[in-house]
N, CA, C, O and the ligand as a Tripos MOL2 file, in Angstrom:
@<TRIPOS>MOLECULE
protein
  281   279    71     0     0
PROTEIN
NO_CHARGES

@<TRIPOS>ATOM
      1 N         -36.6820   18.6850   32.4140 N.3       1 MET1
      2 CA        -36.5380   17.2210   32.3220 C.3       1 MET1
      3 C         -37.0720   16.5410   33.5740 C.2       1 MET1
      4 O         -36.6980   16.8870   34.6940 O.2       1 MET1
      5 N         -37.9270   15.5970   33.3710 N.am      2 SER2
      6 CA        -38.4070   14.8450   34.5210 C.3       2 SER2
      7 C         -37.4000   13.7660   34.8770 C.2       2 SER2
      8 O         -36.6720   13.2700   34.0170 O.2       2 SER2
      9 N         -37.3680   13.4160   36.1310 N.am      3 LYS3
     10 CA        -36.3800   12.4170   36.5520 C.3       3 LYS3
     11 C         -36.7470   11.0460   36.0160 C.2       3 LYS3
     12 O         -37.9210   10.6910   35.9090 O.2       3 LYS3
     13 N         -35.7220   10.2910   35.6860 N.am      4 LYS4
     14 CA        -35.9530    8.9830   35.0880 C.3       4 LYS4
     15 C         -36.1270    7.9090   36.1490 C.2       4 LYS4
     16 O         -35.2340    7.6160   36.9450 O.2       4 LYS4
     17 N         -37.3230    7.3410   36.1160 N.am      5 GLN5
     18 CA        -37.6120    6.2240   36.9970 C.3       5 GLN5
     19 C         -37.1970    4.9410   36.3060 C.2       5 GLN5
     20 O         -37.4560    4.7540   35.1170 O.2       5 GLN5
     21 N         -36.5620    4.0700   37.0440 N.am      6 ARG6
     22 CA        -36.2130    2.7810   36.4520 C.3       6 ARG6
     23 C         -36.9640    1.6700   37.1660 C.2       6 ARG6
     24 O         -37.1450    1.6890   38.3840 O.2       6 ARG6
     25 N         -37.3930    0.7020   36.3660 N.am      7 TYR7
     26 CA        -38.2090   -0.3830   36.9080 C.3       7 TYR7
     27 C         -37.4990   -1.7150   36.7940 C.2       7 TYR7
     28 O         -36.8760   -2.0190   35.7770 O.2       7 TYR7
     29 N         -37.5990   -2.4890   37.8290 N.am      8 GLU8
     30 CA        -37.0460   -3.8370   37.7920 C.3       8 GLU8
     31 C         -38.1480   -4.8140   37.3960 C.2       8 GLU8
     32 O         -39.1670   -4.9350   38.0750 O.2       8 GLU8
     33 N         -37.9220   -5.4990   36.2950 N.am      9 ILE9
     34 CA        -38.8740   -6.4870   35.8220 C.3       9 ILE9
     35 C         -38.3450   -7.8570   36.1980 C.2       9 ILE9
     36 O         -37.3410   -8.3260   35.6620 O.2       9 ILE9
     37 N         -39.0320   -8.4810   37.1200 N.am     10 LYS10
     38 CA        -38.5870   -9.7970   37.5750 C.3      10 LYS10
     39 C         -39.5270  -10.8750   37.0860 C.2      10 LYS10
     40 O         -40.7370  -10.8040   37.3020 O.2      10 LYS10
     41 N         -38.9690  -11.8690   36.4310 N.am     11 THR11
     42 CA        -39.7900  -12.9700   35.9350 C.3      11 THR11
     43 C         -39.0980  -14.3010   36.1750 C.2      11 THR11
     44 O         -37.8830  -14.3770   36.3550 O.2      11 THR11
     45 N         -39.8990  -15.3250   36.1720 N.am     12 GLU12
     46 CA        -39.3760  -16.6720   36.2850 C.3      12 GLU12
     47 C         -39.8960  -17.4610   35.0950 C.2      12 GLU12
     48 O         -41.0950  -17.4590   34.8130 O.2      12 GLU12
     49 N         -38.9960  -18.1310   34.4040 N.am     13 CYS13
     50 CA        -39.3970  -18.8900   33.2200 C.3      13 CYS13
     51 C         -40.2440  -20.0900   33.6390 C.2      13 CYS13
     52 O         -39.8200  -20.8890   34.4740 O.2      13 CYS13
     53 N         -41.4540  -20.2190   33.0560 N.am     14 PRO14
     54 CA        -42.3270  -21.3440   33.4240 C.3      14 PRO14
     55 C         -41.7850  -22.6850   32.9290 C.2      14 PRO14
     56 O         -42.2030  -23.7400   33.4060 O.2      14 PRO14
     57 N         -40.8740  -22.6460   31.9940 N.am     15 GLN15
     58 CA        -40.3690  -23.8880   31.4100 C.3      15 GLN15
     59 C         -39.1450  -24.4220   32.1460 C.2      15 GLN15
     60 O         -39.1250  -25.5900   32.5340 O.2      15 GLN15
     61 N         -38.1190  -23.5860   32.3450 N.am     16 CYS16
     62 CA        -36.8970  -24.0790   32.9780 C.3      16 CYS16
     63 C         -36.7110  -23.5460   34.3960 C.2      16 CYS16
     64 O         -35.8390  -24.0130   35.1280 O.2      16 CYS16
     65 N         -37.5360  -22.5630   34.7820 N.am     17 GLY17
     66 CA        -37.5170  -22.0950   36.1570 C.3      17 GLY17
     67 C         -36.4430  -21.0780   36.4880 C.2      17 GLY17
     68 O         -36.3440  -20.6450   37.6360 O.2      17 GLY17
     69 N         -35.6310  -20.6840   35.5080 N.am     18 CYS18
     70 CA        -34.5980  -19.6940   35.7970 C.3      18 CYS18
     71 C         -35.2510  -18.3190   35.9510 C.2      18 CYS18
     72 O         -36.2460  -18.0170   35.2910 O.2      18 CYS18
     73 N         -34.6880  -17.5020   36.8170 N.am     19 SER19
     74 CA        -35.2570  -16.1870   37.0150 C.3      19 SER19
     75 C         -34.4750  -15.1490   36.2260 C.2      19 SER19
     76 O         -33.2670  -15.2660   36.0230 O.2      19 SER19
     77 N         -35.1920  -14.1470   35.7970 N.am     20 MET20
     78 CA        -34.5770  -13.0840   35.0090 C.3      20 MET20
     79 C         -34.8750  -11.7400   35.6400 C.2      20 MET20
     80 O         -35.9390  -11.5210   36.2210 O.2      20 MET20
     81 N         -33.9180  -10.8560   35.5120 N.am     21 LEU21
     82 CA        -34.1130   -9.4950   36.0050 C.3      21 LEU21
     83 C         -33.7230   -8.5300   34.8980 C.2      21 LEU21
     84 O         -32.5970   -8.5480   34.4020 O.2      21 LEU21
     85 N         -34.6670   -7.6940   34.5250 N.am     22 THR22
     86 CA        -34.4020   -6.6910   33.4990 C.3      22 THR22
     87 C         -34.7020   -5.3330   34.1010 C.2      22 THR22
     88 O         -35.7510   -5.1340   34.7130 O.2      22 THR22
     89 N         -33.7880   -4.4060   33.9270 N.am     23 VAL23
     90 CA        -34.0250   -3.0550   34.4120 C.3      23 VAL23
     91 C         -34.2860   -2.1420   33.2220 C.2      23 VAL23
     92 O         -33.4450   -1.9890   32.3360 O.2      23 VAL23
     93 N         -35.4640   -1.5440   33.2250 N.am     24 LEU24
     94 CA        -35.8600   -0.6800   32.1220 C.3      24 LEU24
     95 C         -36.3670    0.6480   32.6530 C.2      24 LEU24
     96 O         -36.9210    0.7280   33.7490 O.2      24 LEU24
     97 N         -36.1660    1.6850   31.8560 N.am     25 SER25
     98 CA        -36.7440    2.9740   32.2120 C.3      25 SER25
     99 C         -38.1930    3.0030   31.7530 C.2      25 SER25
    100 O         -38.6300    2.1590   30.9720 O.2      25 SER25
    101 N         -38.9180    3.9750   32.2460 N.am     26 ASP26
    102 CA        -40.3140    4.1750   31.8770 C.3      26 ASP26
    103 C         -40.4540    4.2340   30.3540 C.2      26 ASP26
    104 O         -41.3610    3.6430   29.7670 O.2      26 ASP26
    105 N         -39.5310    4.9660   29.7400 N.am     27 GLU27
    106 CA        -39.5210    5.1450   28.2940 C.3      27 GLU27
    107 C         -39.3260    3.8140   27.5610 C.2      27 GLU27
    108 O         -40.0180    3.5170   26.5870 O.2      27 GLU27
    109 N         -38.3870    3.0370   28.0430 N.am     28 GLU28
    110 CA        -38.0870    1.7580   27.4050 C.3      28 GLU28
    111 C         -39.2620    0.7900   27.5240 C.2      28 GLU28
    112 O         -39.5510    0.0290   26.6010 O.2      28 GLU28
    113 N         -39.9290    0.8310   28.6670 N.am     29 ILE29
    114 CA        -41.1060   -0.0250   28.8450 C.3      29 ILE29
    115 C         -42.1930    0.3770   27.8510 C.2      29 ILE29
    116 O         -42.8170   -0.4780   27.2220 O.2      29 ILE29
    117 N         -42.4110    1.6720   27.7170 N.am     30 GLN30
    118 CA        -43.4210    2.1590   26.7740 C.3      30 GLN30
    119 C         -43.0960    1.7310   25.3560 C.2      30 GLN30
    120 O         -43.9780    1.3300   24.5960 O.2      30 GLN30
    121 N         -41.8050    1.8220   25.0060 N.am     31 LYS31
    122 CA        -41.3690    1.4960   23.6600 C.3      31 LYS31
    123 C         -41.5330   -0.0030   23.3840 C.2      31 LYS31
    124 O         -41.9660   -0.4130   22.3070 O.2      31 LYS31
    125 N         -41.1740   -0.8000   24.3840 N.am     32 ARG32
    126 CA        -41.2070   -2.2550   24.2210 C.3      32 ARG32
    127 C         -42.5970   -2.8430   24.3080 C.2      32 ARG32
    128 O         -42.9710   -3.7130   23.5230 O.2      32 ARG32
    129 N         -43.3610   -2.3540   25.2780 N.am     33 TYR33
    130 CA        -44.6330   -3.0020   25.5690 C.3      33 TYR33
    131 C         -45.8490   -2.1210   25.3140 C.2      33 TYR33
    132 O         -46.9770   -2.6130   25.2740 O.2      33 TYR33
    133 N         -45.6260   -0.8340   25.1420 N.am     34 GLY34
    134 CA        -46.7530    0.0650   24.9180 C.3      34 GLY34
    135 C         -47.7290    0.0080   26.0730 C.2      34 GLY34
    136 O         -47.3340    0.0300   27.2380 O.2      34 GLY34
    137 N         -49.0000   -0.0650   25.7420 N.am     35 ASP35
    138 CA        -50.0300   -0.1130   26.7840 C.3      35 ASP35
    139 C         -50.4760   -1.5310   27.0750 C.2      35 ASP35
    140 O         -51.4650   -1.7470   27.7760 O.2      35 ASP35
    141 N         -49.7520   -2.4900   26.5400 N.am     36 ASN36
    142 CA        -50.1030   -3.8810   26.7880 C.3      36 ASN36
    143 C         -49.9550   -4.2160   28.2690 C.2      36 ASN36
    144 O         -48.8660   -4.0840   28.8280 O.2      36 ASN36
    145 N         -51.0520   -4.6530   28.9140 N.am     37 PRO37
    146 CA        -50.9580   -4.9890   30.3380 C.3      37 PRO37
    147 C         -50.1880   -6.2760   30.5880 C.2      37 PRO37
    148 O         -49.8760   -6.6100   31.7310 O.2      37 PRO37
    149 N         -49.8840   -6.9940   29.5170 N.am     38 ARG38
    150 CA        -49.1190   -8.2310   29.6570 C.3      38 ARG38
    151 C         -47.7790   -8.0830   28.9550 C.2      38 ARG38
    152 O         -47.7110   -7.6790   27.7950 O.2      38 ARG38
    153 N         -46.7240   -8.4140   29.6690 N.am     39 PHE39
    154 CA        -45.3850   -8.2950   29.1190 C.3      39 PHE39
    155 C         -44.9760   -9.5840   28.4360 C.2      39 PHE39
    156 O         -45.0830  -10.6680   29.0100 O.2      39 PHE39
    157 N         -44.5140   -9.4580   27.2270 N.am     40 HIS40
    158 CA        -44.0230  -10.6280   26.5040 C.3      40 HIS40
    159 C         -42.5420  -10.8170   26.8220 C.2      40 HIS40
    160 O         -41.7330   -9.9100   26.6260 O.2      40 HIS40
    161 N         -42.1990  -12.0100   27.3170 N.am     41 MET41
    162 CA        -40.8300  -12.2570   27.7420 C.3      41 MET41
    163 C         -40.2010  -13.4030   26.9450 C.2      41 MET41
    164 O         -40.8770  -14.3290   26.4980 O.2      41 MET41
    165 N         -38.8900  -13.3010   26.7890 N.am     42 ASP42
    166 CA        -38.1300  -14.3930   26.1780 C.3      42 ASP42
    167 C         -37.1140  -14.8920   27.1920 C.2      42 ASP42
    168 O         -36.3740  -14.1080   27.7870 O.2      42 ASP42
    169 N         -37.0870  -16.2010   27.3810 N.am     43 CYS43
    170 CA        -36.1130  -16.7750   28.3070 C.3      43 CYS43
    171 C         -34.7500  -16.8720   27.6180 C.2      43 CYS43
    172 O         -34.6390  -17.3890   26.5070 O.2      43 CYS43
    173 N         -33.7300  -16.3730   28.2880 N.am     44 GLY44
    174 CA        -32.3890  -16.4230   27.7210 C.3      44 GLY44
    175 C         -31.7600  -17.7990   27.8050 C.2      44 GLY44
    176 O         -30.7790  -18.0850   27.1180 O.2      44 GLY44
    177 N         -32.3190  -18.6430   28.6410 N.am     45 GLU45
    178 CA        -31.7600  -19.9820   28.8380 C.3      45 GLU45
    179 C         -32.3180  -20.9980   27.8520 C.2      45 GLU45
    180 O         -31.5630  -21.6660   27.1460 O.2      45 GLU45
    181 N         -33.6450  -21.1140   27.8060 N.am     46 CYS46
    182 CA        -34.2530  -22.1510   26.9780 C.3      46 CYS46
    183 C         -35.0550  -21.5830   25.8100 C.2      46 CYS46
    184 O         -35.7120  -22.3290   25.0840 O.2      46 CYS46
    185 N         -35.0010  -20.2690   25.6290 N.am     47 GLN47
    186 CA        -35.6740  -19.5810   24.5120 C.3      47 GLN47
    187 C         -37.1990  -19.6630   24.5760 C.2      47 GLN47
    188 O         -37.8770  -19.3620   23.5940 O.2      47 GLN47
    189 N         -37.7310  -20.0640   25.7080 N.am     48 ALA48
    190 CA        -39.1830  -20.1170   25.8340 C.3      48 ALA48
    191 C         -39.7510  -18.7030   25.7750 C.2      48 ALA48
    192 O         -39.1300  -17.7470   26.2400 O.2      48 ALA48
    193 N         -40.9370  -18.5900   25.1970 N.am     49 GLN49
    194 CA        -41.6060  -17.3080   25.1590 C.3      49 GLN49
    195 C         -42.8760  -17.4050   25.9830 C.2      49 GLN49
    196 O         -43.6420  -18.3620   25.8680 O.2      49 GLN49
    197 N         -43.0800  -16.4050   26.8090 N.am     50 PHE50
    198 CA        -44.2620  -16.4400   27.6590 C.3      50 PHE50
    199 C         -44.6880  -15.0240   27.9930 C.2      50 PHE50
    200 O         -43.9550  -14.0670   27.7430 O.2      50 PHE50
    201 N         -45.8930  -14.8970   28.5650 N.am     51 GLU51
    202 CA        -46.3960  -13.5850   28.9290 C.3      51 GLU51
    203 C         -46.7310  -13.5390   30.3980 C.2      51 GLU51
    204 O         -47.2060  -14.5170   30.9760 O.2      51 GLU51
    205 N         -46.4790  -12.4060   30.9870 N.am     52 LYS52
    206 CA        -46.7980  -12.2060   32.3990 C.3      52 LYS52
    207 C         -47.5330  -10.8820   32.5420 C.2      52 LYS52
    208 O         -47.2080   -9.9100   31.8610 O.2      52 LYS52
    209 N         -48.5280  -10.8440   33.4340 N.am     53 PRO53
    210 CA        -49.2030   -9.5660   33.6640 C.3      53 PRO53
    211 C         -48.2570   -8.5470   34.2890 C.2      53 PRO53
    212 O         -47.4310   -8.8800   35.1390 O.2      53 PRO53
    213 N         -48.3930   -7.3250   33.8600 N.am     54 ARG54
    214 CA        -47.5190   -6.2340   34.2860 C.3      54 ARG54
    215 C         -47.3970   -6.1220   35.8070 C.2      54 ARG54
    216 O         -46.2990   -5.9520   36.3370 O.2      54 ARG54
    217 N         -48.5300   -6.2200   36.5040 N.am     55 GLU55
    218 CA        -48.4820   -6.0310   37.9530 C.3      55 GLU55
    219 C         -47.7380   -7.1570   38.6630 C.2      55 GLU55
    220 O         -47.2870   -7.0050   39.7980 O.2      55 GLU55
    221 N         -47.6190   -8.2990   37.9660 N.am     56 GLU56
    222 CA        -46.9280   -9.4170   38.5930 C.3      56 GLU56
    223 C         -45.4120   -9.3020   38.4600 C.2      56 GLU56
    224 O         -44.6720   -9.5920   39.4000 O.2      56 GLU56
    225 N         -44.9590   -8.8720   37.2750 N.am     57 VAL57
    226 CA        -43.5160   -8.7780   37.0470 C.3      57 VAL57
    227 C         -42.9330   -7.4810   37.5770 C.2      57 VAL57
    228 O         -41.7350   -7.3980   37.8460 O.2      57 VAL57
    229 N         -43.7680   -6.4790   37.7260 N.am     58 CYS58
    230 CA        -43.2370   -5.1820   38.1330 C.3      58 CYS58
    231 C         -44.1530   -4.4540   39.1150 C.2      58 CYS58
    232 O         -44.8750   -3.5350   38.7280 O.2      58 CYS58
    233 N         -44.1230   -4.8620   40.3830 N.am     59 PRO59
    234 CA        -44.9730   -4.2130   41.3870 C.3      59 PRO59
    235 C         -44.6700   -2.7240   41.5230 C.2      59 PRO59
    236 O         -45.5410   -1.9360   41.8920 O.2      59 PRO59
    237 N         -43.4240   -2.3450   41.2220 N.am     60 GLU60
    238 CA        -43.0360   -0.9340   41.3440 C.3      60 GLU60
    239 C         -43.7950   -0.0520   40.3680 C.2      60 GLU60
    240 O         -44.1230    1.0960   40.6680 O.2      60 GLU60
    241 N         -44.0670   -0.6070   39.2000 N.am     61 TRP61
    242 CA        -44.8150    0.1410   38.1820 C.3      61 TRP61
    243 C         -46.1830    0.5150   38.7390 C.2      61 TRP61
    244 O         -46.6330    1.6540   38.6100 O.2      61 TRP61
    245 N         -46.8260   -0.4500   39.3500 N.am     62 ASP62
    246 CA        -48.1320   -0.2570   39.9470 C.3      62 ASP62
    247 C         -48.1120    0.8200   41.0190 C.2      62 ASP62
    248 O         -48.9830    1.6870   41.0850 O.2      62 ASP62
    249 N         -47.0930    0.7330   41.8500 N.am     63 LYS63
    250 CA        -46.9310    1.6790   42.9480 C.3      63 LYS63
    251 C         -46.8140    3.0930   42.3960 C.2      63 LYS63
    252 O         -47.4400    4.0320   42.8890 O.2      63 LYS63
    253 N         -45.9960    3.2140   41.3610 N.am     64 GLU64
    254 CA        -45.7610    4.5130   40.7270 C.3      64 GLU64
    255 C         -47.0540    5.0740   40.1560 C.2      64 GLU64
    256 O         -47.3470    6.2610   40.2990 O.2      64 GLU64
    257 N         -47.8290    4.1990   39.5030 N.am     65 CYS65
    258 CA        -49.0950    4.6360   38.9240 C.3      65 CYS65
    259 C         -50.0240    5.1800   39.9920 C.2      65 CYS65
    260 O         -50.6640    6.2150   39.8090 O.2      65 CYS65
    261 N         -50.0910    4.4700   41.1110 N.am     66 LYS66
    262 CA        -50.9820    4.9080   42.1930 C.3      66 LYS66
    263 C         -50.5140    6.2290   42.7820 C.2      66 LYS66
    264 O         -51.3230    7.0750   43.1630 O.2      66 LYS66
    265 N         -49.1980    6.3930   42.8510 N.am     67 MET67
    266 CA        -48.6560    7.6470   43.3790 C.3      67 MET67
    267 C         -49.0020    8.8130   42.4680 C.2      67 MET67
    268 O         -49.2890    9.9160   42.9330 O.2      67 MET67
    269 N         -48.9720    8.5550   41.1640 N.am     68 LYS68
    270 CA        -49.2950    9.6070   40.1910 C.3      68 LYS68
    271 C         -50.7530   10.0330   40.3070 C.2      68 LYS68
    272 O         -51.0900   11.2080   40.1640 O.2      68 LYS68
    273 N         -51.6090    9.0480   40.5700 N.am     69 GLU69
    274 CA        -53.0400    9.3290   40.6080 C.3      69 GLU69
    275 C         -53.4620   10.0930   41.8490 C.2      69 GLU69
    276 O         -54.3790   10.9130   41.8000 O.2      69 GLU69
    277 N         -52.8020    9.8270   42.9450 N.am     70 SER70
    278 CA        -53.2300   10.4600   44.1970 C.3      70 SER70
    279 C         -52.6870   11.8750   44.3650 C.2      70 SER70
    280 O         -52.9660   12.5280   45.3700 O.2      70 SER70
    281 ZN        -36.3120  -20.9270   30.3980 Zn       71 ZN71
@<TRIPOS>BOND
     1     1     2 1
     2     2     3 1
     3     3     4 2
     4     3     5 am
     5     5     6 1
     6     6     7 1
     7     7     8 2
     8     7     9 am
     9     9    10 1
    10    10    11 1
    11    11    12 2
    12    11    13 am
    13    13    14 1
    14    14    15 1
    15    15    16 2
    16    15    17 am
    17    17    18 1
    18    18    19 1
    19    19    20 2
    20    19    21 am
    21    21    22 1
    22    22    23 1
    23    23    24 2
    24    23    25 am
    25    25    26 1
    26    26    27 1
    27    27    28 2
    28    27    29 am
    29    29    30 1
    30    30    31 1
    31    31    32 2
    32    31    33 am
    33    33    34 1
    34    34    35 1
    35    35    36 2
    36    35    37 am
    37    37    38 1
    38    38    39 1
    39    39    40 2
    40    39    41 am
    41    41    42 1
    42    42    43 1
    43    43    44 2
    44    43    45 am
    45    45    46 1
    46    46    47 1
    47    47    48 2
    48    47    49 am
    49    49    50 1
    50    50    51 1
    51    51    52 2
    52    51    53 am
    53    53    54 1
    54    54    55 1
    55    55    56 2
    56    55    57 am
    57    57    58 1
    58    58    59 1
    59    59    60 2
    60    59    61 am
    61    61    62 1
    62    62    63 1
    63    63    64 2
    64    63    65 am
    65    65    66 1
    66    66    67 1
    67    67    68 2
    68    67    69 am
    69    69    70 1
    70    70    71 1
    71    71    72 2
    72    71    73 am
    73    73    74 1
    74    74    75 1
    75    75    76 2
    76    75    77 am
    77    77    78 1
    78    78    79 1
    79    79    80 2
    80    79    81 am
    81    81    82 1
    82    82    83 1
    83    83    84 2
    84    83    85 am
    85    85    86 1
    86    86    87 1
    87    87    88 2
    88    87    89 am
    89    89    90 1
    90    90    91 1
    91    91    92 2
    92    91    93 am
    93    93    94 1
    94    94    95 1
    95    95    96 2
    96    95    97 am
    97    97    98 1
    98    98    99 1
    99    99   100 2
   100    99   101 am
   101   101   102 1
   102   102   103 1
   103   103   104 2
   104   103   105 am
   105   105   106 1
   106   106   107 1
   107   107   108 2
   108   107   109 am
   109   109   110 1
   110   110   111 1
   111   111   112 2
   112   111   113 am
   113   113   114 1
   114   114   115 1
   115   115   116 2
   116   115   117 am
   117   117   118 1
   118   118   119 1
   119   119   120 2
   120   119   121 am
   121   121   122 1
   122   122   123 1
   123   123   124 2
   124   123   125 am
   125   125   126 1
   126   126   127 1
   127   127   128 2
   128   127   129 am
   129   129   130 1
   130   130   131 1
   131   131   132 2
   132   131   133 am
   133   133   134 1
   134   134   135 1
   135   135   136 2
   136   135   137 am
   137   137   138 1
   138   138   139 1
   139   139   140 2
   140   139   141 am
   141   141   142 1
   142   142   143 1
   143   143   144 2
   144   143   145 am
   145   145   146 1
   146   146   147 1
   147   147   148 2
   148   147   149 am
   149   149   150 1
   150   150   151 1
   151   151   152 2
   152   151   153 am
   153   153   154 1
   154   154   155 1
   155   155   156 2
   156   155   157 am
   157   157   158 1
   158   158   159 1
   159   159   160 2
   160   159   161 am
   161   161   162 1
   162   162   163 1
   163   163   164 2
   164   163   165 am
   165   165   166 1
   166   166   167 1
   167   167   168 2
   168   167   169 am
   169   169   170 1
   170   170   171 1
   171   171   172 2
   172   171   173 am
   173   173   174 1
   174   174   175 1
   175   175   176 2
   176   175   177 am
   177   177   178 1
   178   178   179 1
   179   179   180 2
   180   179   181 am
   181   181   182 1
   182   182   183 1
   183   183   184 2
   184   183   185 am
   185   185   186 1
   186   186   187 1
   187   187   188 2
   188   187   189 am
   189   189   190 1
   190   190   191 1
   191   191   192 2
   192   191   193 am
   193   193   194 1
   194   194   195 1
   195   195   196 2
   196   195   197 am
   197   197   198 1
   198   198   199 1
   199   199   200 2
   200   199   201 am
   201   201   202 1
   202   202   203 1
   203   203   204 2
   204   203   205 am
   205   205   206 1
   206   206   207 1
   207   207   208 2
   208   207   209 am
   209   209   210 1
   210   210   211 1
   211   211   212 2
   212   211   213 am
   213   213   214 1
   214   214   215 1
   215   215   216 2
   216   215   217 am
   217   217   218 1
   218   218   219 1
   219   219   220 2
   220   219   221 am
   221   221   222 1
   222   222   223 1
   223   223   224 2
   224   223   225 am
   225   225   226 1
   226   226   227 1
   227   227   228 2
   228   227   229 am
   229   229   230 1
   230   230   231 1
   231   231   232 2
   232   231   233 am
   233   233   234 1
   234   234   235 1
   235   235   236 2
   236   235   237 am
   237   237   238 1
   238   238   239 1
   239   239   240 2
   240   239   241 am
   241   241   242 1
   242   242   243 1
   243   243   244 2
   244   243   245 am
   245   245   246 1
   246   246   247 1
   247   247   248 2
   248   247   249 am
   249   249   250 1
   250   250   251 1
   251   251   252 2
   252   251   253 am
   253   253   254 1
   254   254   255 1
   255   255   256 2
   256   255   257 am
   257   257   258 1
   258   258   259 1
   259   259   260 2
   260   259   261 am
   261   261   262 1
   262   262   263 1
   263   263   264 2
   264   263   265 am
   265   265   266 1
   266   266   267 1
   267   267   268 2
   268   267   269 am
   269   269   270 1
   270   270   271 1
   271   271   272 2
   272   271   273 am
   273   273   274 1
   274   274   275 1
   275   275   276 2
   276   275   277 am
   277   277   278 1
   278   278   279 1
   279   279   280 2
@<TRIPOS>SUBSTRUCTURE
     1 MET1         2 RESIDUE 1 A MET
     2 SER2         6 RESIDUE 1 A SER
     3 LYS3        10 RESIDUE 1 A LYS
     4 LYS4        14 RESIDUE 1 A LYS
     5 GLN5        18 RESIDUE 1 A GLN
     6 ARG6        22 RESIDUE 1 A ARG
     7 TYR7        26 RESIDUE 1 A TYR
     8 GLU8        30 RESIDUE 1 A GLU
     9 ILE9        34 RESIDUE 1 A ILE
    10 LYS10       38 RESIDUE 1 A LYS
    11 THR11       42 RESIDUE 1 A THR
    12 GLU12       46 RESIDUE 1 A GLU
    13 CYS13       50 RESIDUE 1 A CYS
    14 PRO14       54 RESIDUE 1 A PRO
    15 GLN15       58 RESIDUE 1 A GLN
    16 CYS16       62 RESIDUE 1 A CYS
    17 GLY17       66 RESIDUE 1 A GLY
    18 CYS18       70 RESIDUE 1 A CYS
    19 SER19       74 RESIDUE 1 A SER
    20 MET20       78 RESIDUE 1 A MET
    21 LEU21       82 RESIDUE 1 A LEU
    22 THR22       86 RESIDUE 1 A THR
    23 VAL23       90 RESIDUE 1 A VAL
    24 LEU24       94 RESIDUE 1 A LEU
    25 SER25       98 RESIDUE 1 A SER
    26 ASP26      102 RESIDUE 1 A ASP
    27 GLU27      106 RESIDUE 1 A GLU
    28 GLU28      110 RESIDUE 1 A GLU
    29 ILE29      114 RESIDUE 1 A ILE
    30 GLN30      118 RESIDUE 1 A GLN
    31 LYS31      122 RESIDUE 1 A LYS
    32 ARG32      126 RESIDUE 1 A ARG
    33 TYR33      130 RESIDUE 1 A TYR
    34 GLY34      134 RESIDUE 1 A GLY
    35 ASP35      138 RESIDUE 1 A ASP
    36 ASN36      142 RESIDUE 1 A ASN
    37 PRO37      146 RESIDUE 1 A PRO
    38 ARG38      150 RESIDUE 1 A ARG
    39 PHE39      154 RESIDUE 1 A PHE
    40 HIS40      158 RESIDUE 1 A HIS
    41 MET41      162 RESIDUE 1 A MET
    42 ASP42      166 RESIDUE 1 A ASP
    43 CYS43      170 RESIDUE 1 A CYS
    44 GLY44      174 RESIDUE 1 A GLY
    45 GLU45      178 RESIDUE 1 A GLU
    46 CYS46      182 RESIDUE 1 A CYS
    47 GLN47      186 RESIDUE 1 A GLN
    48 ALA48      190 RESIDUE 1 A ALA
    49 GLN49      194 RESIDUE 1 A GLN
    50 PHE50      198 RESIDUE 1 A PHE
    51 GLU51      202 RESIDUE 1 A GLU
    52 LYS52      206 RESIDUE 1 A LYS
    53 PRO53      210 RESIDUE 1 A PRO
    54 ARG54      214 RESIDUE 1 A ARG
    55 GLU55      218 RESIDUE 1 A GLU
    56 GLU56      222 RESIDUE 1 A GLU
    57 VAL57      226 RESIDUE 1 A VAL
    58 CYS58      230 RESIDUE 1 A CYS
    59 PRO59      234 RESIDUE 1 A PRO
    60 GLU60      238 RESIDUE 1 A GLU
    61 TRP61      242 RESIDUE 1 A TRP
    62 ASP62      246 RESIDUE 1 A ASP
    63 LYS63      250 RESIDUE 1 A LYS
    64 GLU64      254 RESIDUE 1 A GLU
    65 CYS65      258 RESIDUE 1 A CYS
    66 LYS66      262 RESIDUE 1 A LYS
    67 MET67      266 RESIDUE 1 A MET
    68 LYS68      270 RESIDUE 1 A LYS
    69 GLU69      274 RESIDUE 1 A GLU
    70 SER70      278 RESIDUE 1 A SER
    71 ZN71       281 GROUP 0 **** ****
């Protein structure tokens, strides 16, 4: 079993400005977003739907990818 990495997805709603934090495992991210480089988000406050690029909401994901490659 490989160790489970968890990622913090931080976003700010462009409509109401509230910030959201979602913690997902690598598996959950794959299941939810697949290979989509843009994450589709729903605001829990105003129900706005928006998309953010993966590297913007989750810098840790990027870091992990680079570590895997090197
Ligand atoms: Zn909102």
